[in-house]
Short mmCIF file of the C-alpha atoms (twelve columns), coordinates in Angstrom:
data_MODEL
# 
_entry.id   MODEL 
# 
loop_
_atom_site.group_PDB 
_atom_site.id 
_atom_site.type_symbol 
_atom_site.label_atom_id 
_atom_site.label_alt_id 
_atom_site.label_comp_id 
_atom_site.label_asym_id 
_atom_site.label_seq_id 
_atom_site.Cartn_x 
_atom_site.Cartn_y 
_atom_site.Cartn_z 
_atom_site.pdbx_PDB_model_num 
ATOM 1   C CA . UNK A 1   36.440  -12.236 -16.703 1 
ATOM 2   C CA . UNK A 2   35.256  -14.877 -18.903 1 
ATOM 3   C CA . UNK A 3   32.100  -15.448 -17.843 1 
ATOM 4   C CA . UNK A 4   30.526  -11.853 -17.630 1 
ATOM 5   C CA . UNK A 5   32.155  -11.438 -21.244 1 
ATOM 6   C CA . UNK A 6   30.010  -12.260 -24.496 1 
ATOM 7   C CA . UNK A 7   31.452  -15.370 -25.859 1 
ATOM 8   C CA . UNK A 8   30.909  -16.973 -29.554 1 
ATOM 9   C CA . UNK A 9   29.343  -19.914 -27.704 1 
ATOM 10  C CA . UNK A 10  26.764  -17.675 -25.678 1 
ATOM 11  C CA . UNK A 11  26.092  -15.735 -28.894 1 
ATOM 12  C CA . UNK A 12  25.365  -19.528 -30.720 1 
ATOM 13  C CA . UNK A 13  23.083  -20.317 -27.751 1 
ATOM 14  C CA . UNK A 14  21.430  -17.339 -28.407 1 
ATOM 15  C CA . UNK A 15  20.823  -17.924 -31.903 1 
ATOM 16  C CA . UNK A 16  18.954  -20.950 -31.151 1 
ATOM 17  C CA . UNK A 17  16.593  -18.881 -28.925 1 
ATOM 18  C CA . UNK A 18  13.065  -20.644 -30.369 1 
ATOM 19  C CA . UNK A 19  14.264  -23.734 -29.527 1 
ATOM 20  C CA . UNK A 20  14.987  -22.889 -26.082 1 
ATOM 21  C CA . UNK A 21  11.420  -21.476 -25.688 1 
ATOM 22  C CA . UNK A 22  10.022  -25.161 -26.280 1 
ATOM 23  C CA . UNK A 23  11.978  -26.318 -22.876 1 
ATOM 24  C CA . UNK A 24  11.685  -23.508 -20.959 1 
ATOM 25  C CA . UNK A 25  8.555   -22.925 -19.464 1 
ATOM 26  C CA . UNK A 26  6.866   -19.723 -17.465 1 
ATOM 27  C CA . UNK A 27  8.264   -18.980 -14.474 1 
ATOM 28  C CA . UNK A 28  5.796   -16.435 -11.860 1 
ATOM 29  C CA . UNK A 29  5.745   -15.946 -7.732  1 
ATOM 30  C CA . UNK A 30  2.546   -17.606 -7.270  1 
ATOM 31  C CA . UNK A 31  2.776   -19.879 -4.390  1 
ATOM 32  C CA . UNK A 32  5.946   -18.305 -3.180  1 
ATOM 33  C CA . UNK A 33  7.035   -17.599 0.215   1 
ATOM 34  C CA . UNK A 34  7.016   -13.722 0.561   1 
ATOM 35  C CA . UNK A 35  10.437  -12.229 1.355   1 
ATOM 36  C CA . UNK A 36  10.527  -10.034 4.372   1 
ATOM 37  C CA . UNK A 37  13.923  -8.505  3.553   1 
ATOM 38  C CA . UNK A 38  15.497  -7.034  0.649   1 
ATOM 39  C CA . UNK A 39  19.286  -7.431  0.155   1 
ATOM 40  C CA . UNK A 40  20.862  -5.711  -2.277  1 
ATOM 41  C CA . UNK A 41  24.596  -6.023  -2.914  1 
ATOM 42  C CA . UNK A 42  26.842  -3.911  -4.717  1 
ATOM 43  C CA . UNK A 43  29.876  -4.679  -6.747  1 
ATOM 44  C CA . UNK A 44  32.317  -1.837  -8.616  1 
ATOM 45  C CA . UNK A 45  33.013  -3.414  -12.060 1 
ATOM 46  C CA . UNK A 46  37.248  -2.352  -11.243 1 
ATOM 47  C CA . UNK A 47  37.200  -5.086  -8.409  1 
ATOM 48  C CA . UNK A 48  37.485  -8.411  -9.696  1 
ATOM 49  C CA . UNK A 49  38.626  -9.720  -6.517  1 
ATOM 50  C CA . UNK A 50  34.885  -8.605  -4.670  1 
ATOM 51  C CA . UNK A 51  33.340  -11.161 -6.935  1 
ATOM 52  C CA . UNK A 52  35.586  -14.107 -5.334  1 
ATOM 53  C CA . UNK A 53  35.560  -12.773 -1.802  1 
ATOM 54  C CA . UNK A 54  33.076  -14.131 0.767   1 
ATOM 55  C CA . UNK A 55  30.036  -11.562 1.416   1 
ATOM 56  C CA . UNK A 56  30.245  -9.845  4.939   1 
ATOM 57  C CA . UNK A 57  26.092  -10.074 5.019   1 
ATOM 58  C CA . UNK A 58  24.772  -13.763 4.889   1 
ATOM 59  C CA . UNK A 59  21.335  -13.410 4.085   1 
ATOM 60  C CA . UNK A 60  18.683  -15.568 5.340   1 
ATOM 61  C CA . UNK A 61  15.900  -17.609 4.029   1 
ATOM 62  C CA . UNK A 62  13.268  -15.428 3.776   1 
ATOM 63  C CA . UNK A 63  15.580  -12.670 2.460   1 
ATOM 64  C CA . UNK A 64  15.565  -11.668 -0.910  1 
ATOM 65  C CA . UNK A 65  18.711  -10.857 -2.774  1 
ATOM 66  C CA . UNK A 66  20.237  -9.468  -5.388  1 
ATOM 67  C CA . UNK A 67  23.303  -7.915  -7.067  1 
ATOM 68  C CA . UNK A 68  24.573  -5.023  -8.756  1 
ATOM 69  C CA . UNK A 69  27.509  -4.408  -10.942 1 
ATOM 70  C CA . UNK A 70  28.353  -0.700  -10.871 1 
ATOM 71  C CA . UNK A 71  29.983  0.538   -13.701 1 
ATOM 72  C CA . UNK A 72  33.134  2.292   -13.680 1 
ATOM 73  C CA . UNK A 73  33.790  6.240   -13.728 1 
ATOM 74  C CA . UNK A 74  37.698  5.493   -14.378 1 
ATOM 75  C CA . UNK A 75  38.022  2.099   -16.358 1 
ATOM 76  C CA . UNK A 76  34.702  2.304   -17.990 1 
ATOM 77  C CA . UNK A 77  34.240  -0.812  -20.664 1 
ATOM 78  C CA . UNK A 78  37.814  -1.973  -19.807 1 
ATOM 79  C CA . UNK A 79  37.267  -2.767  -16.002 1 
ATOM 80  C CA . UNK A 80  37.474  -6.199  -14.944 1 
ATOM 81  C CA . UNK A 81  33.516  -6.658  -14.792 1 
ATOM 82  C CA . UNK A 82  32.559  -4.094  -17.133 1 
ATOM 83  C CA . UNK A 83  30.445  -6.405  -19.320 1 
ATOM 84  C CA . UNK A 84  27.668  -7.081  -16.533 1 
ATOM 85  C CA . UNK A 85  27.497  -3.320  -15.529 1 
ATOM 86  C CA . UNK A 86  24.251  -1.560  -15.426 1 
ATOM 87  C CA . UNK A 87  23.510  2.156   -15.582 1 
ATOM 88  C CA . UNK A 88  20.524  1.170   -12.475 1 
ATOM 89  C CA . UNK A 89  23.083  0.232   -10.496 1 
ATOM 90  C CA . UNK A 90  24.504  3.905   -10.387 1 
ATOM 91  C CA . UNK A 91  20.310  4.862   -10.278 1 
ATOM 92  C CA . UNK A 92  19.336  3.040   -7.281  1 
ATOM 93  C CA . UNK A 93  22.568  4.254   -5.359  1 
ATOM 94  C CA . UNK A 94  21.367  7.448   -6.088  1 
ATOM 95  C CA . UNK A 95  17.679  6.464   -4.568  1 
ATOM 96  C CA . UNK A 96  19.139  4.894   -1.569  1 
ATOM 97  C CA . UNK A 97  21.400  7.762   -1.076  1 
ATOM 98  C CA . UNK A 98  24.178  5.904   -1.183  1 
ATOM 99  C CA . UNK A 99  27.999  6.395   -2.995  1 
ATOM 100 C CA . UNK A 100 29.581  4.785   -5.546  1 
ATOM 101 C CA . UNK A 101 31.355  2.172   -3.890  1 
ATOM 102 C CA . UNK A 102 35.213  1.512   -4.596  1 
ATOM 103 C CA . UNK A 103 34.455  -1.905  -3.551  1 
ATOM 104 C CA . UNK A 104 31.104  -3.169  -2.139  1 
ATOM 105 C CA . UNK A 105 28.346  -1.976  -0.439  1 
ATOM 106 C CA . UNK A 106 25.296  -4.003  1.193   1 
ATOM 107 C CA . UNK A 107 21.875  -2.577  1.890   1 
ATOM 108 C CA . UNK A 108 19.176  -4.165  3.387   1 
ATOM 109 C CA . UNK A 109 15.607  -3.256  3.087   1 
ATOM 110 C CA . UNK A 110 12.888  -4.855  5.431   1 
ATOM 111 C CA . UNK A 111 9.714   -5.661  3.845   1 
ATOM 112 C CA . UNK A 112 7.139   -4.546  6.161   1 
ATOM 113 C CA . UNK A 113 3.789   -3.307  4.933   1 
ATOM 114 C CA . UNK A 114 2.265   0.231   6.601   1 
ATOM 115 C CA . UNK A 115 -0.514  -0.575  9.339   1 
ATOM 116 C CA . UNK A 116 -2.750  1.335   7.515   1 
ATOM 117 C CA . UNK A 117 -2.341  -0.238  3.731   1 
ATOM 118 C CA . UNK A 118 -5.311  -1.959  2.816   1 
ATOM 119 C CA . UNK A 119 -5.244  -5.773  2.181   1 
ATOM 120 C CA . UNK A 120 -3.528  -6.718  -0.808  1 
ATOM 121 C CA . UNK A 121 -2.593  -9.910  -2.565  1 
ATOM 122 C CA . UNK A 122 0.755   -10.723 -2.870  1 
ATOM 123 C CA . UNK A 123 2.753   -8.631  -5.297  1 
ATOM 124 C CA . UNK A 124 3.483   -10.504 -8.350  1 
ATOM 125 C CA . UNK A 125 6.066   -11.119 -10.737 1 
ATOM 126 C CA . UNK A 126 6.203   -13.894 -13.841 1 
ATOM 127 C CA . UNK A 127 8.440   -14.350 -16.998 1 
ATOM 128 C CA . UNK A 128 7.540   -16.421 -20.054 1 
ATOM 129 C CA . UNK A 129 9.842   -18.279 -22.229 1 
ATOM 130 C CA . UNK A 130 12.772  -16.849 -23.533 1 
ATOM 131 C CA . UNK A 131 12.105  -16.359 -27.519 1 
ATOM 132 C CA . UNK A 132 15.283  -14.628 -29.774 1 
ATOM 133 C CA . UNK A 133 16.687  -13.555 -26.739 1 
ATOM 134 C CA . UNK A 134 13.710  -11.812 -25.118 1 
ATOM 135 C CA . UNK A 135 11.114  -12.697 -22.047 1 
ATOM 136 C CA . UNK A 136 8.073   -11.153 -21.650 1 
ATOM 137 C CA . UNK A 137 7.660   -10.230 -17.884 1 
ATOM 138 C CA . UNK A 138 5.225   -8.662  -15.771 1 
ATOM 139 C CA . UNK A 139 4.681   -7.193  -11.995 1 
ATOM 140 C CA . UNK A 140 1.405   -6.802  -10.944 1 
ATOM 141 C CA . UNK A 141 -0.446  -6.140  -7.595  1 
ATOM 142 C CA . UNK A 142 -3.937  -6.858  -6.600  1 
ATOM 143 C CA . UNK A 143 -6.279  -5.615  -4.015  1 
ATOM 144 C CA . UNK A 144 -9.429  -6.442  -2.376  1 
ATOM 145 C CA . UNK A 145 -12.257 -4.321  -3.598  1 
ATOM 146 C CA . UNK A 146 -13.463 -3.319  -0.382  1 
ATOM 147 C CA . UNK A 147 -10.123 -1.673  0.134   1 
ATOM 148 C CA . UNK A 148 -9.636  0.262   -3.021  1 
ATOM 149 C CA . UNK A 149 -10.042 4.217   -3.578  1 
ATOM 150 C CA . UNK A 150 -13.349 5.260   -4.207  1 
ATOM 151 C CA . UNK A 151 -13.672 6.272   -7.780  1 
ATOM 152 C CA . UNK A 152 -12.118 9.491   -8.485  1 
ATOM 153 C CA . UNK A 153 -9.807  9.327   -5.472  1 
ATOM 154 C CA . UNK A 154 -6.182  9.310   -6.394  1 
ATOM 155 C CA . UNK A 155 -4.343  6.103   -5.051  1 
ATOM 156 C CA . UNK A 156 -0.996  6.446   -3.461  1 
ATOM 157 C CA . UNK A 157 2.231   6.976   -5.417  1 
ATOM 158 C CA . UNK A 158 4.363   3.656   -5.295  1 
ATOM 159 C CA . UNK A 159 7.391   2.650   -7.269  1 
ATOM 160 C CA . UNK A 160 7.994   -0.595  -8.674  1 
ATOM 161 C CA . UNK A 161 11.178  -2.250  -9.741  1 
ATOM 162 C CA . UNK A 162 11.290  -5.491  -11.443 1 
ATOM 163 C CA . UNK A 163 15.021  -7.380  -12.421 1 
ATOM 164 C CA . UNK A 164 15.643  -9.664  -14.719 1 
ATOM 165 C CA . UNK A 165 18.414  -11.367 -12.912 1 
ATOM 166 C CA . UNK A 166 20.324  -14.765 -13.354 1 
ATOM 167 C CA . UNK A 167 21.230  -17.106 -10.711 1 
ATOM 168 C CA . UNK A 168 25.102  -17.859 -10.447 1 
ATOM 169 C CA . UNK A 169 26.137  -21.033 -8.759  1 
ATOM 170 C CA . UNK A 170 28.879  -21.014 -6.443  1 
ATOM 171 C CA . UNK A 171 32.261  -21.917 -7.892  1 
ATOM 172 C CA . UNK A 172 31.213  -19.549 -11.194 1 
ATOM 173 C CA . UNK A 173 34.349  -18.100 -12.313 1 
ATOM 174 C CA . UNK A 174 35.654  -18.137 -8.995  1 
ATOM 175 C CA . UNK A 175 32.517  -17.192 -6.700  1 
ATOM 176 C CA . UNK A 176 32.328  -18.103 -3.306  1 
ATOM 177 C CA . UNK A 177 28.531  -17.585 -2.827  1 
ATOM 178 C CA . UNK A 178 25.616  -17.876 -4.589  1 
ATOM 179 C CA . UNK A 179 24.391  -14.481 -6.663  1 
ATOM 180 C CA . UNK A 180 21.199  -13.158 -8.489  1 
ATOM 181 C CA . UNK A 181 23.294  -10.941 -10.563 1 
ATOM 182 C CA . UNK A 182 20.960  -8.234  -12.642 1 
ATOM 183 C CA . UNK A 183 20.986  -8.440  -16.180 1 
ATOM 184 C CA . UNK A 184 18.032  -6.204  -17.443 1 
ATOM 185 C CA . UNK A 185 15.864  -3.493  -15.147 1 
ATOM 186 C CA . UNK A 186 12.559  -1.951  -15.223 1 
ATOM 187 C CA . UNK A 187 11.072  0.718   -12.927 1 
ATOM 188 C CA . UNK A 188 8.102   2.953   -13.104 1 
ATOM 189 C CA . UNK A 189 5.747   4.731   -10.736 1 
ATOM 190 C CA . UNK A 190 1.531   3.569   -10.073 1 
ATOM 191 C CA . UNK A 191 -0.614  5.713   -8.828  1 
ATOM 192 C CA . UNK A 192 -4.108  5.120   -9.396  1 
ATOM 193 C CA . UNK A 193 -5.865  1.124   -9.637  1 
ATOM 194 C CA . UNK A 194 -7.385  -0.119  -12.845 1 
ATOM 195 C CA . UNK A 195 -10.206 -2.481  -11.507 1 
ATOM 196 C CA . UNK A 196 -9.674  -6.110  -12.869 1 
ATOM 197 C CA . UNK A 197 -12.803 -8.028  -11.450 1 
ATOM 198 C CA . UNK A 198 -15.888 -5.741  -10.924 1 
ATOM 199 C CA . UNK A 199 -16.452 -6.192  -7.392  1 
ATOM 200 C CA . UNK A 200 -13.254 -8.099  -6.698  1 
ATOM 201 C CA . UNK A 201 -9.969  -6.338  -7.074  1 
ATOM 202 C CA . UNK A 202 -8.220  -2.748  -8.041  1 
ATOM 203 C CA . UNK A 203 -5.050  -4.338  -10.128 1 
ATOM 204 C CA . UNK A 204 -1.712  -2.269  -11.029 1 
ATOM 205 C CA . UNK A 205 0.332   -4.252  -13.938 1 
ATOM 206 C CA . UNK A 206 2.990   -3.559  -16.158 1 
ATOM 207 C CA . UNK A 207 3.817   -5.772  -18.972 1 
ATOM 208 C CA . UNK A 208 7.314   -5.414  -20.651 1 
ATOM 209 C CA . UNK A 209 9.828   -7.777  -22.823 1 
ATOM 210 C CA . UNK A 210 13.244  -7.681  -21.387 1 
ATOM 211 C CA . UNK A 211 16.345  -8.534  -23.730 1 
ATOM 212 C CA . UNK A 212 18.330  -10.994 -21.791 1 
ATOM 213 C CA . UNK A 213 21.858  -9.700  -22.687 1 
ATOM 214 C CA . UNK A 214 24.857  -10.970 -24.145 1 
ATOM 215 C CA . UNK A 215 27.093  -13.274 -21.963 1 
ATOM 216 C CA . UNK A 216 24.139  -14.491 -19.398 1 
ATOM 217 C CA . UNK A 217 22.459  -17.902 -19.446 1 
ATOM 218 C CA . UNK A 218 18.950  -17.441 -20.399 1 
ATOM 219 C CA . UNK A 219 18.021  -20.841 -18.610 1 
ATOM 220 C CA . UNK A 220 19.490  -19.612 -15.316 1 
ATOM 221 C CA . UNK A 221 17.283  -16.041 -15.585 1 
ATOM 222 C CA . UNK A 222 14.320  -15.198 -12.974 1 
ATOM 223 C CA . UNK A 223 12.158  -12.486 -12.004 1 
ATOM 224 C CA . UNK A 224 12.831  -10.274 -8.808  1 
ATOM 225 C CA . UNK A 225 10.242  -7.326  -7.760  1 
ATOM 226 C CA . UNK A 226 9.200   -4.935  -5.254  1 
ATOM 227 C CA . UNK A 227 7.022   -1.904  -4.475  1 
ATOM 228 C CA . UNK A 228 8.551   1.229   -2.333  1 
ATOM 229 C CA . UNK A 229 5.943   3.746   -0.548  1 
ATOM 230 C CA . UNK A 230 6.524   7.691   -1.180  1 
ATOM 231 C CA . UNK A 231 9.354   7.269   1.407   1 
ATOM 232 C CA . UNK A 232 11.202  4.766   -0.043  1 
ATOM 233 C CA . UNK A 233 9.556   1.800   2.437   1 
ATOM 234 C CA . UNK A 234 9.480   -1.514  0.402   1 
ATOM 235 C CA . UNK A 235 5.997   -2.711  0.979   1 
ATOM 236 C CA . UNK A 236 5.592   -6.247  -1.061  1 
ATOM 237 C CA . UNK A 237 8.258   -8.503  -2.896  1 
ATOM 238 C CA . UNK A 238 8.535   -11.205 -4.983  1 
ATOM 239 C CA . UNK A 239 11.065  -13.733 -6.699  1 
ATOM 240 C CA . UNK A 240 10.062  -16.141 -9.274  1 
ATOM 241 C CA . UNK A 241 10.323  -20.099 -9.584  1 
ATOM 242 C CA . UNK A 242 11.357  -21.659 -12.363 1 
ATOM 243 C CA . UNK A 243 10.541  -25.469 -12.483 1 
ATOM 244 C CA . UNK A 244 12.950  -27.198 -14.377 1 
ATOM 245 C CA . UNK A 245 12.516  -28.217 -17.905 1 
ATOM 246 C CA . UNK A 246 10.874  -31.517 -18.478 1 
# 
C-alpha cells in the first residue's frame, strides 16, 4: 500500500522538519475527557483487505481506540502492510495472552480505577513539536499528598504504555474507518513515587524522544497512554489533543 510505505515525498517532508516545528504546537491531554474503555484493534500485516474492511467493533465516543499492525512471520518485510508493522504489536498480544491473528482481532478493556486506589490526578500524556523526525513526549500521573504512600513504603506496581499514533482519516488508502495507527511505543514500570511538590502530590513521570517513522505524517500524530495494575487491569487512560496550527 502506497500510504504505508515510505516515499520520496515523505523523506523530503522530514528534511524540512525544523520548519514544521514552528507550525506544530504542543499537544497534551489536559482538559480532555477521560476514556472509559480501551479498544485495541490488531491487523495482520499479511491481510491487505483487512485495512479496507469495516471494523467489526464500533467504539463509542468515550473509548480510546488504537490500531496495531502485527508483523508477518511468513512474509516478513514483503507483507502488504509490513511498513507499518511493529514488533511491539507482538509483545502486546503476548501481554494480553492473545494469539497472533491471521486477519484481525479486537480486544476491549474497561478503564476502571479500583475502589481501593487513592485519589489520583488524571493520567497525562503530551508531545512537543516535531524536530528532525522526533517529538519530545511524556506520560505522568499525580496523586494527592494525603493518598501518597508513607516514606519508605513501596508503592504498587504499574505498567505504563505510551504510544505515538497517527490519526488516519476515512478513505486513506481505502480505509473505511478512521484509525489511530501505532507508530512508536514506550513501555515501562512504575513502582515508587517521586514527590513533585511537597505537601501536594506524588508523581510518576517518564519522558522520551520518540521518532516519527518514515511514511508517517507528523502533523497527524498525537499521544495515547494508559496505566495497568499488576493484574493487567487498565486503571487510567488518556489521549492528547493537538490544536490546529495557526
